[in-house]
N, C-alpha and C positions, 0 to 999 in steps of 0.2 A: 506493500498499499504506497501510494506515496505522498509527501506533505499534504497538498492540494485535498484529496482524500479523506486521510485522517480529519484534517480540519472541516469536514464538510460532517462527517459523523459527527463527529462533537458536536456541532452545531443542531444538528438533528437530532439527537440525543437530550441535548437543552433542552431543545424545546418541545419535547417528549414529555418530559416530567412533568407531573402533575403539579409538585409543590412549588415550581419555581416559575417566575417572570423572568424570561431569558433574554429583553426586548432590549437590554441596555448592557448586557454581556460581549464580550468582544473576543474570540479566537483566533490565535495563530497557532501553527505546528511546525516544528522543525526536527527532524529525525527523528520523532518519537516523543518529543517533549514540549505536552501544548502549554501556552501562555495562558491563563484568564485573565481579563481587563475588564474596567466599564464600575458598574455598580449596581447597589440590589437593594431592597429596603427590610432586609431584616436578617441578622447574624445566621438565623434557621435556612434563608434560602441560600445562601454563600456560602455553609455547608452543604445542601442540597445539589449543588451546582458542583463541587468537587469529587461527589458520589459519583454523580451523573458520569463525568471525563471519567472515572477511573471503569465503567462499566464497558468504557467502549474497548474493542479491539485494535490494539498497536501501540495505545498509552502509555510508554514505559516513565514518565516523571508529569510531572505538573507542577509548572511557575502561577502561584495563587496570587492576581495581584487584584483581585474583586475588593471594592470599598464597600461598608455598609453606610448607607444615607437614609436615617430613619425619618419618615414623613414626620411633618410639622405634629400632628394627632397622636402620635405615638412617642414623641419625643418626652422620658420621665425624670423626674427626679431622681436623685443615685438614692435616697434614702427609701422612697416609695420600691424600685427594682430591688432592694435588698430587702425589705418585708417581703414581695410576692417571692422571691428566692430562696429565703428562711419556712418561707411556709410550704411551697409544693415541695422540698429536700424534708420536711415534717414529715408529709401523707405520701413517701416513696419510699414501701417496704423495704428494698435492693440499700437504701443507703441507710448504714445504721445512725442511731438517734445520736447528735450531739460529739459524730465526728468527722463533721465537715464544717470549716468555717469559711468565711466568703468577707470580700470588701469588693466595694464597688464605687470605680472614679469613669467619669464620663460615661458613664455606660455601660463600663467594659466591669467585667466579673472575673476576679481571682479567686477560685478553689483551694483554699487550703485543708490540713489536718490530714489524718492516715488514715488507712480501712486494712483487710486484710487480703481484698479479692479484685482483682481488675475490672469486673463487674460490674463493683459496688461504688467506685471510680469513675468509673462509665456511664452508671446511671448517674449520678451528681451533674455532671458534665450536659447529660442529654436533657435532662429536666430544664436548668436553666438555661439553656442557651436557645429555647423556643417559647421563653417572656417576650411579652413587648415590651421596649424600649431597651433591649441587650445589643450592644453595639458590636460585643465580641466576647470571648471568653479561652481564660488562661486557667488550666488543668495544673495547679500544683499538688495535688495530692498524693501523696507519699504510701506504698503503701511496706507493708510489716512483714518480712519475711519471718515464717514459724516452721521450716522443713530444713535438713539438711541439704546442702546442693547436689549430693547424690541420688539423693531421691527425688528432686525434681525433675535431673536429667534423666531419668529412668521411668518417670510418669508423662513427661514431655515426648520422649522416642515411641514410648507405647503407644501415645494419641494420636500420633504423626502414621504408627503402621495401622491403628483402627480407618482411619479417614479416607475415604475413598475417593478424594479430590486430591490427595498427594500423593506422589511418588514417592516416599519414606527415604528409600536407599541414596535419593540424591540432595538428601536436607543432613547435616553437618551440626549437630549442636554442642554449645557449650557453655556452661554454667559457673560462676564465678560467687565466691564466698557471698558477695553482698548482693546475691538477688538479680545479679545482669545478666541475662542470657542473650548468648549471642550464637545467632543463627544465620548457616549461610549456605549457598548452592545453588542451584538453577530451578527456575522454576516454567511452567508454561506460558502462563498469560497470570494476571493480575487476582483471579478469582482465584487459584490456586496458590495464590502469594498469603493474600489475605488466609485461608484455609490453615495455611502453616504459621500465622499468628496468632489465630485463634487458636487453635493446638497448645499454641506455647503459653498465652495467657490462661489457659483453664487448669494449668498447674500452681499450686498453691505456692507461696513463696516467692514467686518470678517477683522483681520489685520493678524493671524495665527491659525491654526488648531491643537489643542489637541487631537491624535484620536489613544482613548485606545478601539478598536469596535478587537474584539477576533473571530477567525476566528474556527466553531465551526465544 
């Protein structure tokens, strides 16, 4: 696929995404690297644009330069955004009570605190980024390792072998004592890369993932 075809496929996918108004998004493509520019009216739409782009075959990397421009009627004071964020986190069963702290500056939410599982970390971010008035989210929640690195590695390897989307023999896993997991190797497409990362994050004790997977 040449750059012109890839660019058109990304444009088509952005226009097809129902949660996104792609009218003000620009797309450029060069050797599998897609650059997204322009602006959207919410942070959730910015995230949706990136996810839609990754779904397109041939995309190897994304330069995300989309700006969030909130309409006048959706601009809220930071204290109001903070109150809404606290309330929505309190109602989420996946987010441990009182484990996540937040601060808001000019519509940008920064999440801090510590949880045990990555799905809890992701749940907190997923909830606050869809709130009205949010311009962006920084997820600085840490994960607290609770198992040995040897056990973590074995669980990850077993998970990769069970996954029908992954060719496990092409993936190498290295677990450090501080909970950082390095995975490298070759995958066929972005879906397989995401499947590998999901398998890694599914193991308890994973603090962060250094994914160096090449799309062949």
